[in-house]
C-alpha positions in Angstrom: 123.2 79.3 109.4 121.4 80.5 106.6 117.8 79.2 105.4 118.0 78.1 101.8 116.2 79.7 98.9 115.8 78.0 95.7 113.8 80.2 93.6 110.8 78.7 92.0 109.8 78.2 88.2 107.3 81.0 87.8 104.6 78.4 86.7 104.6 77.0 90.3 103.4 80.4 91.9 99.5 79.8 91.4 100.2 76.3 93.2 102.2 78.1 96.0 99.4 80.6 96.4 96.8 77.7 96.8 99.0 76.2 99.3 99.4 79.3 101.4 95.4 79.9 101.3 94.9 76.3 102.7 97.6 77.1 105.5 96.0 80.1 106.4 92.9 78.4 106.9 94.2 75.8 109.2 93.7 75.7 113.1 97.3 75.0 113.5 98.3 78.4 111.6 95.8 80.2 113.8 97.4 78.8 116.9 100.9 79.8 115.9 99.4 83.3 115.0 98.2 83.4 118.6 101.6 82.5 120.2 103.3 85.2 117.9 100.9 87.8 118.9 101.4 86.8 122.7 105.2 87.3 122.1 104.8 90.6 120.5 105.9 89.7 117.0 103.4 91.5 115.0 103.3 95.1 113.5 99.6 95.2 112.9 97.3 94.1 115.7 93.5 94.1 115.3 91.6 94.1 118.7 87.8 93.7 119.4 87.2 95.2 122.7 84.4 93.6 124.8 84.0 90.5 122.5 84.8 88.1 125.2 87.5 86.3 123.7 91.6 86.7 124.1 93.1 89.4 122.1 95.3 86.9 120.8 92.6 84.6 119.4 90.7 87.6 117.9 93.8 89.0 116.2 95.0 85.7 114.8 91.6 85.2 113.3 91.3 88.8 111.8 95.1 88.6 110.6 94.5 85.2 108.7 91.4 86.5 107.3 92.6 89.4 105.9 95.8 88.0 104.5 93.7 85.3 102.8 91.5 87.8 101.0 94.6 89.9 99.8 96.1 86.5 98.4 92.8 85.7 96.6 92.6 89.0 95.1 96.6 89.1 94.2 97.9 89.4 90.9 101.1 87.3 90.7 104.5 88.5 90.0 108.1 86.9 89.8 111.3 89.1 89.7 113.9 87.2 88.1 117.6 87.2 90.0 118.8 90.1 87.6 115.7 92.0 88.1 115.9 91.6 92.0 119.5 92.7 91.8 118.8 95.7 89.8 115.9 96.9 92.5 118.5 96.3 95.4 121.2 98.5 93.4 118.7 101.3 92.9 117.2 101.1 96.4 120.6 101.8 97.8 119.3 105.5 98.2 115.6 106.1 99.2 112.9 107.1 97.2 112.6 110.8 96.8 109.0 110.8 95.9 106.4 110.2 98.9 104.4 107.0 98.9 102.3 106.9 96.1 99.4 104.5 95.7 99.2 104.7 91.8 103.0 103.3 92.0 101.2 99.8 92.9 101.1 97.5 89.7 98.0 96.0 91.0 95.6 96.9 93.9 96.8 93.5 95.5 99.6 91.3 94.6 102.1 88.7 95.5 105.7 89.0 94.2 108.3 86.2 94.7 112.0 87.3 94.1 114.5 85.2 92.4 117.2 86.5 95.0 116.5 87.6 99.0 115.8 91.1 99.3 117.0 91.3 102.9 117.4 89.4 105.9 117.9 89.1 109.7 119.5 87.0 112.2 118.2 85.7 115.5 118.7 82.9 118.1 116.7 79.9 117.5 114.9 80.1 120.7 113.3 83.5 119.5 112.4 81.8 116.4 110.7 78.8 118.3 108.8 81.6 120.4 106.7 82.0 117.0 105.8 78.3 117.1 103.4 76.1 119.3 105.8 73.3 119.5 107.4 73.7 123.0 110.2 75.6 124.7 113.5 76.6 123.5 116.6 74.7 124.5 120.1 74.9 122.6 121.5 78.1 121.4 121.8 78.4 117.7 121.9 81.6 115.5 119.9 81.2 112.3 119.7 83.5 109.5 116.4 84.1 107.6 116.0 85.7 104.3 113.1 87.6 102.9 112.0 86.4 99.3 108.4 87.6 98.8 105.7 90.0 99.7 102.1 90.4 99.3 100.3 93.8 99.4 97.1 95.7 99.2 95.6 98.9 99.5 94.8 99.4 103.3 90.9 98.8 103.8 90.3 97.7 107.4 86.6 98.3 106.8 86.4 95.0 104.7 86.3 92.9 107.7 82.8 92.7 109.0 82.0 91.1 112.5 78.6 90.0 113.9 79.2 92.0 116.9 81.9 94.4 118.2 84.1 96.8 116.4 87.4 96.3 115.2 90.4 98.5 116.5 93.6 98.3 114.4 96.9 99.1 116.3 100.4 99.5 114.8 103.7 99.0 116.7 107.3 99.2 115.2 109.8 101.1 113.9 109.7 103.2 117.1 106.1 104.0 116.3 102.9 102.8 118.3 99.3 103.4 118.6 95.8 103.4 117.0 95.6 103.4 113.3 93.2 106.4 112.7 89.9 106.1 110.7 90.4 107.4 107.2 94.0 106.5 107.2 95.3 105.7 103.6 98.2 103.7 102.6 99.4 100.2 101.7 99.7 97.1 103.8 102.6 94.9 103.0 103.2 91.2 104.2 106.9 89.9 103.8 107.6 86.2 103.4 110.5 84.2 104.2 111.2 80.2 103.1 109.8 78.0 105.4 112.9 75.6 105.8 113.8 77.6 109.2 116.5 75.5 110.4 117.7 74.1 107.0 121.3 75.0 107.4 121.5 73.0 110.7 122.8 69.5 111.1 119.4 67.7 111.3 120.2 66.3 114.8 120.8 69.6 116.3 118.8 69.8 119.6 116.6 72.9 119.1 114.3 72.8 122.2 112.1 70.5 124.3 108.6 69.1 123.1 105.7 69.7 125.6 105.9 65.9 126.6 109.8 66.4 127.4 111.2 64.9 124.4 114.1 66.4 122.4 113.0 68.6 119.3 115.6 68.5 116.6 115.8 70.8 113.6 115.0 68.1 111.1 111.7 67.7 113.1 110.7 71.2 113.0 111.5 71.5 109.2 109.8 68.5 108.5 106.9 69.6 110.2 106.7 73.0 108.7 107.6 71.6 105.0 105.0 68.9 105.3 102.2 70.9 106.9 102.5 74.3 105.2 103.5 76.3 102.0 106.6 76.9 100.8 106.6 80.4 101.8 106.0 81.4 105.4 104.4 84.8 106.8 107.4 86.6 108.4 106.5 90.3 109.1 104.2 93.1 107.8 104.1 96.9 107.9 102.0 100.0 106.6 103.2 102.6 104.1 101.1 105.9 104.4 100.4 107.5 101.3 101.9 110.7 101.0 104.9 110.1 103.6 108.3 110.5 102.7 110.9 107.7 103.0 113.4 107.8 105.5 116.9 106.1 105.3 117.0 102.4 104.9 117.9 100.5 108.3 119.4 97.3 107.5 117.5 94.1 108.4 114.1 95.5 108.9 110.9 96.0 107.2 111.8 99.5 106.3 114.9 98.4 104.3 113.0 95.7 102.4 109.9 98.1 101.6 112.3 100.3 99.8 113.4 97.5 97.6 109.7 96.5 97.0 108.7 100.2 95.9 111.8 100.4 93.8 110.7 97.2 92.0 107.3 98.7 91.5 108.9 102.0 90.0 111.1 99.8 87.6 108.2 98.0 86.5 106.2 101.3 85.8 109.0 103.0 83.8 108.1 103.3 80.0 109.6 104.6 76.6 113.3 105.3 76.5 113.8 105.0 80.3 112.3 101.4 80.3 113.8 99.0 82.8 111.6 95.9 82.6 110.2 93.3 80.2 107.2 91.5 81.2 106.2 88.0 80.1 102.9 86.7 81.2 102.5 82.8 81.8 98.9 81.6 81.5 97.6 79.2 84.0 96.9 75.7 82.6 93.0 74.8 82.1 93.3 72.2 85.1 95.0 74.5 87.5 92.6 77.5 86.4 89.7 75.2 87.4 91.0 74.4 90.6 91.5 78.2 91.4 88.1 78.9 90.8 86.9 76.2 93.1 89.1 77.8 95.6 87.2 81.1 95.2 90.3 83.0 93.6 89.4 86.4 92.2 92.8 87.3 91.2 94.5 86.3 88.1 96.3 82.8 87.9 98.4 84.0 85.2 102.1 84.8 86.3 104.0 88.1 85.1 107.5 87.3 84.7 109.6 90.7 85.3 112.9 90.6 83.6 115.5 93.3 83.4 115.1 94.9 79.5 117.4 93.7 77.0 118.9 97.0 76.5 120.2 97.0 80.3 120.5 93.2 80.8 124.0 92.2 82.2 125.7 89.3 80.6 125.3 85.7 81.9 129.2 85.7 83.1 128.8 89.1 85.0 125.6 87.7 86.8 127.6 84.3 87.7 130.6 86.5 88.9 128.3 88.4 91.0 126.5 85.6 92.4 129.7 83.9 93.8 129.9 86.8 96.1 126.3 86.6 97.3 125.9 85.7 101.0 122.7 84.0 100.5 121.1 85.8 103.4 120.8 89.4 102.0 121.0 90.7 98.6 123.3 89.6 95.6 126.1 91.7 94.7 126.1 94.0 91.4 129.7 95.0 91.1 129.9 93.2 87.7 126.3 93.7 86.5 126.2 97.5 87.2 129.7 98.9 87.6 128.2 102.3 88.5 124.9 101.9 90.2 121.7 103.0 88.8 120.3 105.9 90.7 117.2 108.1 91.0 116.3 111.5 89.2 113.6 113.6 90.6 111.5 114.7 87.5 109.2 117.5 87.4 105.9 116.4 85.8 104.5 119.8 85.3 107.7 122.3 84.8 105.3 125.4 84.1 104.3 125.2 87.7 107.7 124.5 89.0 108.9 128.3 89.7 105.6 128.8 91.8 105.8 125.5 93.6 102.6 124.0 92.2 104.4 121.0 90.4 104.5 117.4 91.2 107.6 115.2 91.1 108.3 111.6 90.6 111.1 109.3 90.5 112.9 108.1 87.4 115.7 105.5 87.8 118.5 106.1 85.3 121.5 104.1 84.3 124.7 104.9 86.0 126.9 106.5 83.4 130.4 108.0 83.3 131.3 111.2 81.6 134.4 112.8 80.6 137.7 111.0 79.4 138.7 107.5 80.5 140.2 107.3 84.0 138.6 110.8 85.2 136.6 110.9 88.3 133.1 109.7 88.2 130.4 112.5 87.9 126.9 113.3 86.9 125.3 116.3 84.9 123.7 119.1 86.9 120.2 118.1 86.1 120.8 114.5 88.2 119.6 115.3 91.7 121.4 113.1 94.3 121.4 113.1 98.0 125.0 113.9 99.0 127.4 111.9 96.7 127.9 110.0 93.4 126.8 106.1 94.0 130.0 104.1 94.5 130.6 101.7 91.7 
């Protein structure tokens, strides 16, 4: 069973952000966060030793405060389905360059994708553990797509308390421990659609309410959709500045981060290697006034990221690929890009190359075929790949 994802009209993004900000302020959200922290479902965990409150209560308050500030400062982006498919195609091999803060298109941002960039499956009972409603009952496997991400440069010092000092802990991907002072990198939060049980029959019994009555899929989705925004906080991670990317691990934040970082790379390329076209949609006057009242400091305009016309697939190719999409994970690209775009490590100061004093960055180039028709695919010597020509 897969959660539905109906991508928005880009003009909806400022209102979506407003709803997310209101939701982060709600007491019910902090209660949900407390339960999620208690269940060990967070990667970044703030604590304040000796403050006299439970770690879960302190953590939920700090996490929602940080995410709220990130969204208030965020620039807004929408990646069209074709742009999403392009990022997924190029991200099948990890970035060669280390994590670089200059790749960020803005210091803080929120991007919504026209297609899922990944997903995962879990039992409904595990999903229910992330809510304060009641206890799990029936076993039903649900599949959740990841469709959006927020980010900011890591700055834990922005959280000021009237007493106590915040300690930040990290757990996940086989690593755990305190985040040291002076650590630099990027904080990413991934979002999924809030219709968690939308693919189940409405009468499916998922669990038991605290008063003993049955809890159905329709009850949970009705509560979530009426008392929360379209997007729900799913998971978070850190990318350390200067650290290399490892191989993508399917259905994890590592894999989703590869796609997000690749999207940033595609957005940044200029000149003949330009992949993206950007259209900025301004906020209407009434909406901009509401945003100012809400205390937003980030732009309310939406930047729509499309594949450049020189690389854009035909509508029929996109339609053919869409028919093969699972809805859970990435769309296909067999028709849109028969030979997948790939990365080339480009030296930025060749005069220093021989002495090892140069720096390199990724350039994503079009897959291409050399030689007579029907010959094996191969690339030129200047194209540095990991171990093989990307499959078509």
